[in-house]
N, C-alpha and C positions, 0 to 999 in steps of 0.2 A: 883193776887194772884202768888207766887211764888212757887212751889213745889221742894224742894232741895232733891234729892236722894244722898244719901251720903252711902259708903260701901269699903271694902276693896278690893284692886285689885283683879280682877277676879270674884267678886262677882255677876256681872249681871245687873249693872247698866244702860249700855248703851242699852242691850236688854230689860231692865224694862222699861226704858224711852221711846224708841222706843215703846212699847205696851200701856204704859199710855197715849201718846199724843194722837192717835185717841179717846181714852175713856174720854178725857175732852175736850169740846167745844171750837174752838178758842185758843188752848194752841200751844205753840212753845217749843221746846228742844233746850237748851244752853247747850253745854260739855264742862267744864271749863277744860278738858283735851287738848283741842284743844288750850287755853291760854297758859297752861304750857309747850306743846310741841312749840309753838310759844317763850315762854321765854328761852328756851334751845339753841335756835339760837341767842341769843342777846350776842354780845361780845363787848369789855371785860366790867367788872362790875358785874357780877354775880358770885356767889360762884361755883367752878368748882363742878360737879356733873353726875352720869351718869342717873340721875333720878330726875326732878323737885318735887317730891314729898318728897325729902329728905331736900328740904330747910326748915329751920325753921319757916318760914311765911306761908307756905302753908296750914298747918293744926295747928294752936294753938288756944287755948280756947278764949284768949283776942280778936282776929280777929272775932272769930264766935260772941262772946259778943258784939263786935263793928257793924257787919254786922247785927245782929237779932235786936239789939236794934234801929238801923236806919231803918229798914223794919217796925218794930213794931211802931215807929214814923210816919210812913206813914200808917197806919193800915193795914199792907200787913201781912196776917195770915201766920206763919210759922210751917210747918209741914214737917222737914227733916227727912230722913230716915237712919237708921244705923242698921248695922246687929251687934250682939252681942256686942252692945255698953253696957259700964259702967261708972259710975261715972259722970261726968258733962255733958255727951251729953244724957244720960239715963234721966237724970233729968229734961231736956228742950226739948227733942224731942218725936215725936211719932213714937217708934219703930215697925218694923214688921220683926218678926221671919220668915226667909225665909226658913228655914234647912227642914221644910216638904210641901213647897208651890212649885207649878209650876210656871215658870215667868208669864203666864197668870193670875194664881191665885194672884200672889202678885201686878200684874199692876190693877187687878179690885179691890184689897183691897185698893191701893192708892186712885185710881178714886172714889171710894164708898167714902172714907174719904175726900175728897175735895169735892164732890158733896153733902156732908151731911148737 
């Protein structure tokens, strides 16, 4: 199973993943930001930007559809996290409103959903 934690910059994804990991037996954390940081060092060939998240391929619905279809084809459950999402992601994801929750409560919510 892949638990995809998503959210805006500074929303607490790294903190949450660190808290969720011990709650889900045999789980691992893969931080996609590390991939983006590596991509920033590739020259030449990538569009010039101050932030890899500004590249059009980084977050595009078509890529999400391709990734989620591939996961579904292998019977891998998809439960991504998004804060205050609307539109296509809200239709396809399990959302956790973190506005009134502590990081520990968010982690517990995610772990409980995974272990359900």
